[in-house]
C-alpha positions in Angstrom: -32.1 7.4 -43.3 -34.8 9.9 -42.5 -34.3 11.4 -46.0 -34.4 8.1 -47.7 -37.6 7.0 -45.9 -39.3 10.0 -47.5 -38.5 9.0 -51.1 -41.6 8.0 -53.0 -42.1 4.2 -53.0 -39.9 3.5 -50.0 -41.6 1.3 -47.5 -38.6 0.9 -45.1 -35.0 1.9 -44.4 -32.6 0.7 -41.7 -29.0 0.9 -40.8 -27.2 -2.4 -40.9 -23.8 -3.9 -40.1 -21.7 -2.9 -37.1 -23.7 0.4 -36.7 -27.0 -1.5 -36.2 -25.2 -3.8 -33.8 -24.0 -0.6 -32.0 -20.3 -1.5 -31.8 -18.2 1.1 -30.1 -16.5 1.9 -33.4 -17.7 1.4 -37.0 -16.1 1.5 -40.4 -18.4 2.3 -43.3 -22.1 3.0 -42.8 -24.4 0.3 -44.4 -28.0 1.3 -45.2 -30.8 -1.0 -46.5 -33.9 0.3 -48.2 -37.1 -1.5 -49.2 -38.5 -0.2 -52.4 -39.6 -1.4 -55.8 -38.1 1.7 -57.5 -34.3 1.8 -56.8 -33.5 4.7 -59.2 -35.3 7.3 -57.0 -33.5 6.0 -53.9 -30.1 6.1 -55.6 -30.7 9.7 -56.8 -31.7 10.8 -53.3 -28.7 9.0 -51.8 -25.9 10.5 -54.0 -27.5 13.9 -53.4 -27.5 13.8 -49.6 -26.1 16.9 -47.8 -22.4 16.7 -47.2 -21.5 14.2 -50.0 -18.1 15.0 -51.4 -17.7 12.0 -53.8 -19.8 9.4 -55.4 -17.8 6.2 -55.4 -20.2 4.1 -57.3 -23.8 4.1 -58.5 -25.7 1.1 -59.6 -29.2 -0.4 -59.7 -29.0 -2.2 -56.4 -26.0 -0.6 -54.7 -24.4 2.9 -54.5 -21.5 4.2 -52.4 -20.6 7.7 -51.4 -18.0 9.6 -49.3 -18.9 12.5 -47.1 -16.7 15.6 -46.6 -15.6 14.3 -43.2 -14.2 11.1 -44.9 -17.0 8.8 -43.7 -18.2 6.4 -46.4 -21.7 4.9 -46.8 -23.3 2.3 -49.0 -27.0 1.8 -49.7 -28.6 -1.4 -51.0 -32.1 -1.5 -52.3 -34.2 -4.6 -52.0 -37.7 -5.5 -53.0 -40.0 -5.1 -49.9 -40.9 -8.8 -49.9 -37.2 -9.7 -49.5 -36.2 -7.0 -47.1 -36.3 -9.2 -44.0 -33.6 -11.7 -45.2 -31.5 -8.8 -46.7 -31.6 -6.9 -43.4 -30.8 -10.0 -41.3 -27.9 -10.9 -43.6 -26.4 -7.3 -43.6 -26.8 -6.9 -39.8 -25.4 -10.0 -38.2 -21.7 -10.6 -37.6 -20.2 -13.2 -39.9 -20.1 -15.8 -37.1 -23.8 -15.1 -36.1 -24.8 -15.6 -39.7 -22.9 -18.9 -40.1 -24.9 -20.2 -37.1 -28.2 -19.3 -38.7 -27.2 -20.9 -42.0 -26.4 -24.1 -40.2 -29.8 -24.1 -38.5 -31.4 -23.4 -41.9 -29.6 -26.4 -43.5 -30.8 -28.7 -40.7 -34.3 -27.7 -41.7 -33.7 -28.3 -45.4 -33.3 -24.7 -46.2 -30.5 -22.5 -47.6 -30.4 -18.9 -46.2 -29.1 -16.1 -48.3 -29.7 -12.3 -48.4 -32.5 -12.9 -50.9 -34.6 -15.7 -49.4 -34.7 -19.1 -47.7 -34.5 -21.6 -50.5 -35.6 -25.2 -50.1 -32.6 -27.4 -50.6 -34.7 -29.9 -52.5 -35.2 -27.2 -55.2 -38.9 -27.0 -54.6 -39.4 -23.2 -54.1 -38.2 -20.5 -51.8 -39.6 -18.5 -48.8 -39.5 -14.7 -48.9 -39.4 -12.7 -45.7 -40.5 -9.1 -45.6 -39.4 -8.8 -41.9 -36.5 -10.1 -39.8 -39.0 -11.6 -37.4 -40.2 -13.9 -40.2 -36.6 -15.0 -40.9 -36.0 -16.0 -37.3 -39.5 -17.6 -37.0 -38.9 -19.7 -40.1 -35.7 -21.0 -38.4 -37.7 -21.7 -35.2 -36.1 -18.9 -33.2 -37.4 -15.7 -31.5 -36.1 -12.5 -33.0 -32.7 -11.7 -31.7 -31.9 -8.0 -31.0 -29.3 -6.6 -33.4 -26.9 -5.7 -30.5 -26.6 -9.4 -29.5 -25.7 -10.7 -33.0 -22.0 -11.3 -32.3 -22.0 -15.1 -31.8 -21.5 -14.7 -28.1 -24.1 -17.3 -27.1 -27.2 -15.5 -28.4 -28.3 -18.3 -30.7 -28.1 -20.9 -28.0 -30.0 -18.6 -25.7 -32.6 -18.0 -28.4 -33.0 -21.8 -28.9 -33.5 -22.2 -25.1 -35.9 -19.2 -25.1 -33.5 -17.5 -22.6 -32.8 -14.3 -24.3 -32.7 -11.4 -21.8 -35.3 -8.6 -22.0 -32.7 -5.9 -22.7 -32.7 -2.5 -21.1 -34.4 0.3 -23.1 -33.8 4.1 -23.1 -37.2 4.7 -21.4 -36.1 2.5 -18.4 -33.4 5.0 -17.3 -34.7 7.4 -14.6 -31.5 8.8 -13.0 -28.3 10.4 -14.2 -25.6 10.0 -11.6 -22.7 11.8 -13.2 -23.3 15.4 -14.4 -21.4 18.7 -14.2 -22.5 22.3 -13.7 -20.8 25.7 -13.7 -19.5 24.9 -10.3 -16.7 23.1 -12.1 -16.4 22.7 -15.9 -20.0 22.5 -16.9 -21.7 25.0 -19.2 -25.0 25.4 -17.3 -26.1 26.2 -13.8 -27.4 23.3 -11.6 -30.9 24.6 -11.9 -30.8 24.7 -15.7 -29.2 21.2 -15.9 -31.8 19.8 -13.4 -34.7 21.2 -15.4 -33.2 19.8 -18.7 -32.9 16.4 -17.1 -36.5 16.5 -15.7 -37.7 17.4 -19.2 -36.1 14.2 -20.4 -38.0 12.1 -17.8 -35.2 11.9 -15.2 -36.3 11.5 -11.6 -32.9 11.9 -10.0 -29.8 13.9 -11.0 -26.5 13.9 -9.2 -24.1 16.8 -9.6 -20.6 15.3 -9.5 -18.5 18.5 -10.0 -14.8 17.7 -10.1 -12.7 17.5 -6.9 -10.0 19.9 -6.0 -6.8 18.4 -7.6 -8.2 18.4 -11.1 -7.3 22.1 -11.4 -7.9 22.3 -15.2 -11.6 21.7 -14.5 -12.0 24.2 -11.7 -12.2 21.5 -9.1 -14.0 22.3 -5.9 -12.5 22.8 -2.4 -14.4 21.4 0.6 -15.5 25.0 1.3 -16.9 25.3 -2.2 -18.8 22.1 -1.7 -20.5 23.5 1.4 -21.7 26.5 -0.7 -22.8 24.1 -3.5 -24.8 22.0 -0.9 -26.6 25.2 0.2 -27.5 26.1 -3.4 -28.8 22.5 -4.0 -31.2 23.0 -1.0 -32.5 26.2 -2.6 -33.0 24.8 -6.1 -34.6 21.6 -4.7 -37.3 23.9 -3.2 -37.8 25.5 -6.6 -38.0 22.1 -8.4 -40.3 20.5 -5.9 -40.9 16.8 -6.6 -40.1 17.2 -10.4 -36.6 15.8 -9.8 -34.4 14.9 -6.8 -31.0 16.6 -6.8 -28.1 14.8 -5.1 -25.0 16.6 -3.9 -22.1 14.4 -5.1 -18.6 14.7 -6.5 -16.4 13.1 -9.1 -13.4 12.6 -6.9 -10.0 12.1 -8.4 -8.1 8.9 -7.7 -4.7 10.5 -7.4 -1.5 9.1 -8.8 -0.4 7.9 -5.4 -3.7 5.9 -5.0 -5.3 8.2 -2.4 -8.6 10.1 -3.0 -8.8 13.9 -3.2 -10.9 14.4 0.0 -10.6 12.9 3.5 -13.1 10.1 4.4 -15.1 12.2 6.8 -15.8 14.7 4.0 -16.7 11.9 1.5 -19.2 10.6 4.1 -21.1 13.9 4.0 -21.9 13.6 0.3 -25.0 11.9 -1.1 -22.9 10.0 -3.6 -19.3 9.6 -4.5 -17.9 8.8 -8.0 -14.2 8.0 -8.0 -12.4 8.4 -11.3 -8.9 8.6 -12.8 -8.0 11.4 -15.3 -4.2 11.5 -14.8 -1.4 9.0 -14.5 -3.2 6.5 -16.8 0.1 5.3 -18.2 1.4 4.0 -14.9 2.6 0.4 -14.8 -0.3 -2.2 -14.7 0.3 -3.1 -11.1 0.3 0.5 -9.8 -2.7 1.7 -11.8 -4.7 -1.4 -10.9 -3.9 -0.9 -7.2 -5.1 2.8 -7.4 -8.5 1.6 -8.7 -8.8 -1.2 -6.1 -7.9 1.3 -3.3 -10.9 3.4 -4.5 -13.2 0.4 -4.8 -12.3 -0.6 -1.2 -13.0 2.9 0.2 -16.3 2.5 2.0 -17.5 5.9 0.9 -17.1 5.4 -2.8 -20.3 4.3 -4.6 -19.3 4.3 -8.3 -16.1 4.0 -10.2 -16.4 6.4 -13.2 -15.2 5.4 -16.7 -12.9 2.8 -15.2 -10.2 2.6 -17.9 -10.2 6.3 -18.8 -10.0 5.5 -22.5 -10.9 8.2 -25.1 -12.0 6.7 -28.5 -10.1 6.9 -30.9 -7.2 8.9 -29.5 -6.3 7.4 -26.1 -6.2 3.8 -25.0 -7.4 3.1 -21.5 -5.2 2.4 -18.5 -3.6 -1.1 -18.5 -5.8 -2.4 -15.7 -5.9 -6.0 -14.5 -9.6 -6.1 -15.1 -10.0 -9.5 -13.4 -8.6 -8.0 -10.2 -10.8 -4.8 -10.6 -14.0 -6.9 -11.2 -13.3 -9.2 -8.3 -12.8 -6.2 -6.0 -16.0 -4.6 -7.2 -17.9 -7.9 -6.7 -16.6 -8.1 -3.1 -17.5 -4.6 -2.1 -20.7 -4.0 -4.2 -19.4 -0.8 -5.6 -21.0 0.1 -9.0 -19.1 0.3 -12.2 -20.0 3.0 -14.7 -20.8 2.7 -18.4 -20.0 6.3 -19.4 -22.3 7.1 -22.2 -20.1 9.7 -24.0 -19.3 8.3 -27.5 -15.6 8.9 -26.9 -15.7 6.8 -23.7 -18.3 3.9 -23.7 -16.3 2.7 -20.7 -16.8 0.1 -19.3 -17.0 -1.5 -22.7 -19.7 -4.2 -23.5 -17.4 -7.2 -22.8 -16.4 -6.1 -19.3 -19.9 -4.9 -18.5 -21.2 -8.4 -19.3 -18.6 -9.9 -17.1 -19.6 -7.5 -14.3 -23.2 -8.6 -14.7 -22.2 -12.2 -14.4 -20.4 -11.4 -11.1 -23.4 -9.6 -9.7 -21.7 -6.1 -9.8 -24.2 -3.2 -10.0 -23.9 -1.2 -13.2 -24.6 2.5 -13.7 -25.1 4.3 -17.0 -24.3 8.0 -16.8 -24.0 10.7 -19.5 -21.2 12.7 -17.8 -23.1 15.7 -19.1 -21.5 19.1 -19.2 -24.3 20.7 -21.2 -27.9 20.1 -22.1 -27.0 18.4 -25.4 -24.9 15.9 -23.6 -28.0 14.3 -22.1 -28.7 12.9 -25.5 -25.6 10.7 -25.3 -27.6 8.4 -22.9 -28.6 6.5 -26.1 -25.0 5.3 -26.6 -24.7 4.2 -23.0 -27.9 2.1 -23.2 -26.7 0.6 -26.6 -23.5 -0.5 -24.9 -25.5 -2.0 -22.0 -27.7 -3.8 -24.5 -24.6 -5.3 -26.1 -23.6 -6.5 -22.6 -26.9 -8.3 -22.3 -28.0 -6.0 -19.4 -31.6 -5.8 -18.3 -33.1 -2.9 -16.4 -32.7 -4.8 -13.1 -28.9 -4.8 -13.6 -28.6 -1.0 -13.8 -29.1 1.2 -10.8 -30.3 4.1 -12.9 -33.4 2.2 -13.6 -34.3 1.5 -10.0 -37.1 3.4 -8.2 -35.8 6.5 -6.4 -36.6 4.8 -3.1 -34.5 1.7 -4.0 -31.6 3.8 -5.3 -31.6 6.0 -2.1 -31.8 2.8 0.1 -28.8 1.4 -1.8 -26.8 4.6 -1.3 -27.8 4.6 2.4 -26.6 1.1 2.9 -23.3 1.9 1.2 -22.7 4.6 3.9 
């Protein structure tokens, strides 16, 4: 998109379809460009780096396939029609049906080109999506919500949430260092997080039974705690470092460390990495045991799924959500693109039940911090505001919450 924006005569370019709605998986990539000269755009598009095949090239649409098998389409529209085209190409089918019905009730017919008056007396061109929604008597609906999950009714009632934004997130409560399977030292990771505007970082190096990750013994944790004190002095008030652990929920439903040790940590994330194929009742009970442990603060990537290769555990999510609502434990949206777990549907249910949500990058390197974008996108699809997400709270409020959890 950045390349296409630089083409002479282009006044706008946006992704559309399921990519713009930030679904957890997408098929082809859809791109819309606003320009009066389509030929220059098409030429630039078919010559993008990594293109292996041109599947079709026309005046208004071209299709390509990249060497990794991903396909992309570009459509070029006149700038004055770009708003209707982008709206049409972004919304889910059901969302767009709702808008067309609203248009008809106003004596208009909505297409990708314009809003046509049904009495045949002219048409309305919209250069921006805001103009489309305004003409229909609605506020602009963020792309992530355009799934026909109640967003049109909320827009009509002026009750759309002010969705969480990337800049709202001030803490990362699941990260890993060279103490377990991370690539950088705690000091390097903390400095990288501070450069990105984080005010709090928790090091949740793996617990002892996850041997493949170099999990820490309780003795190792004591040494790590001493190192954290040292690096906190070096970092000053740039960022607060919490001594935490990602504690394994073992196959028998117990946690990796005794309660008295868990109580000594600043924060405890409990996660499952093994035994995910256990029967539903057993794997659900494991998760609920962890939720009910008074020292557990967060359940990490609750289902354990890995997109696209591994389905999550067959959890009874109603039971898990009800237990979390009872205890006040936070459920994680893990921002790694292969996890996005909790997914948007369950995260929205969690919000409705008043369960605190946390968005963490699960970073093992500096580059991993950039995955926060995907976690926030999932939270936006779940209708979350910054008030719903503990990573957006002030440091004082976050510490107070952890203190109360014990």
